[in-house]
VOGU-3710 file (C-alpha; in Angstrom, 3 decimals, decimal comma):
1> mkkvyctvls> -4,101/-25,190/-5,301  -2,667/-21,708/-5,375  -2,361/-20,091/-1,832  -3,112/-22,615/1,557  -3,662/-18,958/3,062  -3,992/-16,712/0,230  -12,140/-6,522/-9,498  -12,357/-3,569/-9,521  -10,936/-1,634/-12,382  -8,034/-2,743/-13,374
11> lmipflgfsk> -5,628/-0,917/-15,676  -6,556/-1,641/-19,328  -2,995/-1,075/-21,173  -1,561/-3,988/-22,038  1,905/-5,415/-21,190  4,159/-8,099/-23,090  4,629/-10,784/-20,909  2,845/-9,100/-18,369  1,532/-10,319/-14,775  -0,424/-12,388/-12,444
21> seldeekktk> -3,836/-13,865/-12,230  -5,898/-13,033/-15,223  -5,828/-9,586/-14,128  -2,382/-9,834/-16,267  -3,915/-11,600/-19,351  -6,347/-8,960/-19,121  -3,636/-6,368/-19,082  -2,140/-8,205/-22,155  -5,586/-8,411/-24,482  -7,424/-5,042/-23,521
31> tteaskieev> -5,336/-3,367/-25,913  -6,180/-5,458/-28,604  -9,817/-5,334/-27,049  -9,340/-1,995/-26,915  -8,733/-1,216/-30,653  -11,623/-3,178/-31,293  -14,201/-1,203/-29,904  -12,200/1,766/-31,192  -13,187/-0,145/-34,865  -16,965/0,346/-34,454
41> kegeegkgsf> -17,942/3,444/-35,986  -19,896/6,376/-33,619  -22,967/6,235/-35,039  -22,851/2,157/-35,022  -22,862/2,261/-31,069  -25,986/-0,156/-30,996  -24,164/-2,505/-33,279  -21,058/-4,461/-31,660  -19,064/-7,578/-32,597  -18,301/-11,405/-30,534
51> afsgyldsyy> -15,672/-12,553/-30,021  -14,607/-16,308/-28,753  -11,000/-17,502/-27,544  -9,549/-19,721/-25,923  -6,796/-22,809/-25,113  -5,994/-25,696/-23,738  -2,754/-27,181/-21,977  -1,130/-30,474/-20,911  1,751/-31,708/-19,088  4,489/-34,087/-18,748
61> manfnkpasr> 6,852/-33,570/-16,113  10,069/-35,456/-14,869  10,776/-35,123/-11,173  14,929/-35,812/-11,070  14,477/-36,923/-7,331  11,683/-39,334/-8,098  9,089/-38,782/-5,612  7,088/-41,521/-4,496  3,724/-39,864/-4,363  4,771/-38,366/-8,238
71> snlgqagtar> 3,929/-35,146/-6,255  5,990/-32,046/-6,895  4,192/-30,511/-4,380  6,646/-31,139/-1,554  5,752/-31,580/2,586  3,850/-28,387/2,876  1,768/-28,947/-0,578  2,578/-25,461/-2,021  6,166/-26,023/-3,923  4,334/-26,520/-7,024
81> vfdqksgqfq> 1,090/-24,051/-8,532  -0,649/-26,178/-11,310  2,154/-28,349/-12,616  1,721/-30,506/-9,298  2,414/-33,739/-10,489  5,469/-35,997/-11,991  6,059/-38,806/-13,787  2,817/-38,720/-15,863  0,731/-36,673/-18,477  -1,587/-34,313/-17,038
91> lglvqakvay> -4,348/-32,425/-18,371  -3,690/-28,858/-17,309  -6,972/-25,854/-18,061  -9,374/-26,031/-20,828  -10,357/-21,828/-21,347  -13,497/-20,278/-23,473  -13,607/-16,881/-23,475  -16,638/-14,708/-24,899  -15,992/-10,885/-24,986  -18,981/-8,693/-26,505
101> tnskseavvd> -17,349/-4,794/-27,374  -19,135/-1,878/-28,755  -18,494/1,783/-29,122  -19,135/2,394/-25,624  -18,922/-1,107/-23,194  -17,812/-4,526/-23,150  -19,025/-7,991/-21,808  -16,182/-10,848/-20,688  -17,233/-14,432/-19,932  -14,250/-16,349/-19,002
111> ltfgpnanlg> -14,746/-20,200/-18,311  -12,302/-22,732/-17,560  -12,454/-26,372/-17,058  -10,085/-29,172/-15,995  -7,808/-29,664/-12,959  -6,168/-26,110/-12,415  -9,232/-24,545/-12,838  -10,199/-25,620/-9,257  -7,050/-24,545/-8,121  -7,387/-21,617/-9,590
121> nygnaafnta> -10,517/-21,181/-8,065  -9,874/-22,412/-4,793  -11,635/-19,708/-2,555  -14,873/-21,125/-3,897  -13,777/-25,148/-3,806  -16,116/-25,874/-1,617  -18,493/-26,598/-5,360  -15,893/-28,881/-6,426  -15,742/-28,692/-9,950  -14,014/-28,880/-12,410
131> laikqayfty> -16,026/-25,854/-14,164  -15,283/-22,507/-12,815  -15,562/-18,402/-13,675  -11,976/-17,456/-13,948  -13,767/-14,047/-14,703  -16,954/-12,462/-15,760  -18,021/-8,581/-16,094  -18,456/-5,548/-17,876  -17,174/-2,016/-18,539  -18,392/0,951/-19,592
141> kftdkfsmta> -16,743/3,260/-20,563  -18,210/7,181/-19,807  -15,527/9,183/-21,999  -12,424/8,216/-24,074  -10,452/8,692/-20,468  -12,823/6,832/-17,971  -14,121/3,947/-17,408  -15,986/1,450/-15,021  -15,807/-2,147/-14,679  -18,297/-4,459/-12,429
151> gqfgthigye> -18,114/-8,069/-11,812  -15,206/-10,690/-11,530  -12,034/-10,447/-12,766  -8,693/-11,458/-12,617  -6,005/-9,571/-9,887  -3,951/-7,001/-10,869  -1,676/-7,937/-8,376  1,816/-9,867/-10,042  3,556/-10,319/-13,612  2,429/-14,038/-14,351
161> vidapanfny> -1,432/-14,800/-14,873  -3,141/-18,222/-15,005  -3,262/-18,330/-18,931  -0,517/-20,772/-19,977  -0,167/-18,765/-23,453  0,635/-15,676/-21,735  3,366/-16,514/-19,769  6,653/-17,355/-21,077  7,175/-19,812/-18,237  4,924/-23,038/-17,875
171> slsnlfnngp> 5,545/-23,002/-13,897  4,056/-20,276/-12,174  6,358/-17,999/-9,663  5,661/-18,169/-5,631  4,742/-14,528/-5,749  2,070/-15,837/-7,960  1,191/-18,814/-6,010  1,363/-16,522/-2,694  -0,540/-13,735/-3,822  -4,234/-12,944/-5,205
181> fyhtglkaty> -6,005/-14,602/-8,049  -8,896/-12,649/-8,408  -11,520/-9,958/-7,088  -15,334/-9,644/-7,263  -16,198/-6,187/-6,842  -16,129/-2,594/-8,661  -13,355/-0,634/-10,506  -12,606/2,705/-12,318  -9,532/3,634/-14,165  -8,659/7,141/-15,404
191> aftdrvslmv> -6,184/7,427/-18,189  -4,498/10,958/-17,772  -2,804/10,144/-21,235  -1,774/7,049/-23,103  1,287/6,514/-20,730  -0,632/7,740/-17,606  -3,196/6,034/-15,829  -5,044/5,636/-12,386  -7,093/2,604/-11,276  -8,878/2,788/-7,952
201> gvvnnvdglg> -11,502/-0,298/-6,865  -13,716/-1,721/-4,184  -14,007/-5,714/-4,010  -14,989/-8,328/-1,408  -12,288/-10,753/0,089  -9,652/-12,275/-1,789  -10,422/-15,035/-4,382  -14,085/-15,147/-3,769  -17,462/-14,793/-5,010  -18,823/-13,724/-1,556
211> dnnrkkgiis> -17,317/-11,914/1,162  -16,638/-13,483/4,643  -17,142/-10,124/6,771  -18,613/-6,560/6,467  -15,353/-5,013/5,345  -14,812/-4,612/1,457  -10,953/-4,430/0,672  -9,407/-1,886/-1,736  -7,289/-1,973/-4,666  -4,980/0,558/-6,985
221> qffvspaanw> -2,675/0,062/-9,561  -0,925/2,937/-11,360  0,488/2,658/-14,412  3,182/5,022/-15,677  5,319/4,055/-19,415  8,663/5,962/-18,937  9,669/5,498/-21,811  8,769/3,804/-25,388  8,748/-0,102/-24,851  9,040/0,005/-20,925
231> nvylnfinsn> 5,989/-0,429/-18,607  5,631/0,431/-15,151  2,934/-1,122/-12,872  2,680/-0,088/-9,225  -0,197/-2,333/-7,448  -1,922/-2,377/-4,065  -4,035/-4,363/-2,204  -5,463/-3,803/1,729  -8,461/-6,072/2,848  -9,334/-7,145/6,283
241> eanpdeegds> -9,859/-10,770/6,165  -11,027/-12,080/9,114  -13,763/-14,224/9,826  -16,375/-12,368/12,420  -15,866/-12,845/16,337  -18,611/-14,945/18,004  -20,706/-11,366/18,535  -20,380/-11,179/14,652  -17,899/-7,837/14,514  -14,782/-7,932/12,572
251> psahyrvfdv> -11,825/-8,364/14,399  -8,730/-6,036/13,940  -6,845/-7,091/10,829  -5,275/-6,570/7,818  -3,828/-8,359/4,527  -2,079/-6,130/2,786  0,242/-6,161/-0,383  2,474/-3,661/-2,037  3,557/-4,839/-5,507  5,670/-3,495/-8,821
261> ttsyqvtekf> 5,433/-5,163/-12,217  7,876/-3,537/-14,831  8,834/-4,759/-18,286  10,844/-3,297/-20,853  11,274/-4,351/-24,178  15,427/-3,653/-25,082  14,881/-5,031/-28,464  12,295/-6,211/-31,036  13,352/-9,658/-30,170  14,886/-9,296/-25,896
271> liglnaaygs> 12,599/-8,533/-23,024  13,700/-7,858/-19,463  10,912/-7,705/-16,869  10,841/-7,004/-13,040  8,097/-8,578/-9,798  8,850/-7,730/-6,311  6,474/-7,565/-3,532  6,135/-6,822/0,363  3,370/-7,956/1,654  2,076/-8,221/5,740
281> qkgdyqgagg> -0,475/-9,613/7,170  -2,167/-8,844/10,942  -5,213/-11,203/12,474  -7,452/-14,547/11,024  -7,052/-14,768/7,332  -10,682/-16,408/6,402  -10,392/-18,856/8,991  -7,011/-20,189/8,675  -5,206/-17,700/11,892  -2,684/-15,849/11,444
291> pvgseswgga> -0,364/-13,305/13,442  -0,972/-11,544/16,423  1,184/-8,887/15,432  2,150/-7,633/11,867  4,084/-10,068/10,143  6,094/-9,644/6,035  6,823/-11,669/3,313  7,942/-10,715/-0,122  10,204/-11,856/-2,751  11,156/-10,512/-6,218
301> aiysnvavsd> 11,346/-12,136/-9,889  13,475/-11,308/-12,928  12,623/-12,307/-15,908  14,455/-12,151/-19,633  13,162/-13,793/-22,964  14,872/-13,579/-26,467  13,734/-14,699/-29,857  15,808/-16,905/-31,485  14,211/-17,198/-34,409  10,087/-16,761/-35,736
311> nfaigaryey> 8,942/-20,321/-34,649  11,539/-20,435/-31,356  12,485/-17,930/-28,226  14,086/-19,127/-24,522  13,703/-18,009/-21,530  15,154/-17,274/-17,784  13,437/-16,765/-14,444  15,046/-16,071/-11,212  13,297/-15,648/-8,203  13,643/-15,430/-3,956
321> fnndngvrgl> 10,541/-15,632/-2,056  10,826/-15,207/1,691  7,771/-16,373/3,698  10,391/-16,809/6,749  7,475/-15,519/9,322  5,115/-18,060/8,087  1,968/-16,230/6,803  1,913/-17,270/3,481  1,316/-21,036/2,506  5,457/-21,195/1,774
331> laypdgtetg> 5,854/-23,562/4,438  7,769/-26,512/6,098  7,649/-29,302/8,222  10,994/-30,171/9,881  9,425/-32,352/12,567  6,726/-34,451/10,054  3,305/-33,241/9,447  1,471/-35,529/11,767  3,590/-34,634/15,191  4,876/-31,506/14,514
341> dpvgthvnsv> 3,833/-27,483/13,407  5,003/-25,791/10,264  7,254/-23,303/10,113  8,260/-20,062/7,872  10,756/-20,776/4,709  12,768/-19,367/2,020  13,252/-20,911/-1,353  15,738/-19,691/-4,371  14,085/-20,939/-7,925  15,883/-21,120/-11,319
351> tltgnitlad> 13,930/-21,873/-14,508  14,612/-21,919/-17,885  12,207/-21,996/-20,541  12,221/-22,930/-24,556  9,061/-21,192/-25,907  8,008/-23,657/-29,786  5,717/-22,263/-32,205  4,242/-24,238/-34,665  0,653/-23,882/-36,702  0,897/-20,241/-37,331
361> ghillkpefr> 0,751/-19,968/-33,499  -1,916/-21,710/-32,547  0,188/-24,807/-31,355  2,923/-24,014/-28,345  5,715/-26,275/-27,261  7,456/-25,334/-24,120  9,923/-27,298/-23,109  11,199/-26,538/-19,253  13,741/-26,971/-16,538  13,442/-25,708/-13,068
371> ldaypkaang> 15,394/-25,867/-10,107  13,934/-24,668/-6,244  16,402/-24,649/-3,549  15,201/-24,704/0,197  17,104/-24,460/3,123  18,630/-27,537/4,709  16,641/-28,834/7,607  18,954/-29,135/10,718  20,011/-31,726/13,210  18,896/-34,498/10,578
381> kleqfedskg> 14,943/-32,880/10,775  12,889/-33,454/7,795  13,301/-31,965/4,050  10,912/-30,135/2,349  10,856/-32,823/-0,471  10,596/-36,613/-0,934  12,805/-39,400/-2,263  12,248/-42,372/-4,442  11,794/-44,475/-0,864  8,637/-41,929/0,442
391> aftkssqttf> 11,015/-40,066/2,734  11,700/-36,417/3,080  15,634/-36,449/2,773  15,432/-33,710/-0,235  16,435/-29,718/0,166  15,662/-29,522/-2,994  14,036/-30,285/-6,246  14,640/-30,387/-9,893  12,263/-31,307/-13,236  12,517/-30,986/-16,165
401> glafiykf> 9,537/-31,303/-18,423  7,432/-30,872/-21,770  4,021/-28,490/-21,861  1,627/-28,578/-24,736  -0,416/-25,667/-25,581  -3,252/-25,006/-28,081  -4,883/-21,890/-28,562  -7,148/-19,945/-30,595
//
């Protein structure tokens, strides 16, 4: 459900607690996958190995507003990403991932099932299926420093990823919800050193297997590790997302995001992280319309988590997201969904999450508290969230729940 509005060679350097859309999870797992490749002796290039992994998650979320619809989405339908339902047990996502690696190459097929599969693959929602291709790509290593990747892969933008076990928090941020999920295309990465790397690529339109016009997007990511245990990713995407006009030409338009993601492992048990993004849009966005001139949006999130013991950790996320110009999916309907147009808005969010690990790390339990506070509507107009009577009288939403995750 990600955005109602809104791979080419992503950096393959892992990042603890890293980021968004799959690409992030890819970053986190790349180190392990790269090490697997290195373990294959040079003389055994034809021999490789298969790895099978995955997870399943479900959750129960209580909403203190007791909304009549039992929904956490608010009027605009975008207040949450995957944890959309309240007052009921819900299945989230089931993932099955197969990877084949040898000394020079890697192939990955990453499939998802369940309600969140459609939400994460919303760009191809016309298929209306509970099965989705999350990632399907292969990588060839020309040298130890230079490689190329072709296919569909998770986005490099952001701190969080779709995969519930890879994020410390269970509920996802507004930065995640209002940015890309995945890309299809070609990307190349060059590692200057172990601490400096550059990725550039060409992709189709955002969050889609096909392309809605003849224009192609440009993506890039610059990685630098200024010190031990400190990783910094500078991310960029620029794409014309406008549908062709009546004559088949692509109008002047752009969707552009500058994103920075960084994390620092302060001690063995304490990590801090930051994600900040500035985006702009001009013209049509995949048929949904858009501003005549360039309008901006953006936000920032601060992360911290500490391991209290081998089996328990606790973490916090504070996020501010601003879409006052109304170009992303975070919107408000002060005049009602039937009688008035949506307007831009902003939100402050605080999330506290515990991580309980059982069964040698295979079972994760994540109790979580989250508060989302929106500006109050003026002159008695409708607020963002509904109450137990079904009336939109609440400008904030507080939830508390528990996620149940099994990974293998």
